[in-house]
N, C-alpha and C positions, 0 to 999 in steps of 0.2 A: 084610643087616640092613635093617629098615625102621623109621623113626621114626613115632610117632603123636603129633601135636601138638594140644593143646587150645587153640585160638586164642581161645576165649571168655575165657580167663584172662589174655590179653595185652590190656591196655586201650589202650595207645598204638598207634594205627594205623600210624605210621611204623615202629615196631619190627616189626609184623606184616609190612609190605611188605618191609622190609630182610631179615627172616628168610626169607621166601619167595624173594626174589631170590637170596639167597646160597645157599640149598639147591638151587635150580634151576641156578644157575651152576656149582656144584660137582658137580652130577649126583647128589645124594643123594636117594634115594627116600623119600617120606613120605606119610602119610595125615593128614587133618585130621578133627577131631571138632567142627567149628564148626557152630553152628546157622545156618540160612539167614538171609541179610540181608533186612530189610524194604525196601520201596521207598523209604521215607523215609530209612533209613540209607544206602541206595545213593546217593540224590540228594545227601545230605550229604557223602558221600565224594567224589563227583564235584566238587562245589563246592569242597571243601577242596583237592583235587588241583589244580584250575584256579587257585585262589588261590596255591598253592605255586609253580606254574609261572610265574605272573605276577610273583612276587617273586624269581624265579630261585633258589628254594629246592629244588633237586633235584640228583641226581648222575647223570651220564651212564653209559651201559653201559661205555664205555671207562675212565672214572675208577673205576668199581666194580671192573673187572678189575684195574686197577693196584693198588687198595687191597687187594683179596683176595690178590694175589700177595705182599704183605708179610706175610701171616699165616703 
């Protein structure tokens, strides 16, 4: 079974990232129907990611594995 996910309907970028990380971690195959990102959107995402890292607002791979094990 393969999922098709319309990422354009998910407005919260952190939810998109979490969904992708979880699906990859669990080995679930999926396809996306997302429109390509513009250079401006890409740069905004990079800046937002760097800001999150600087504020220690992230989850490590090990913490994600522990959290996923509780599901």
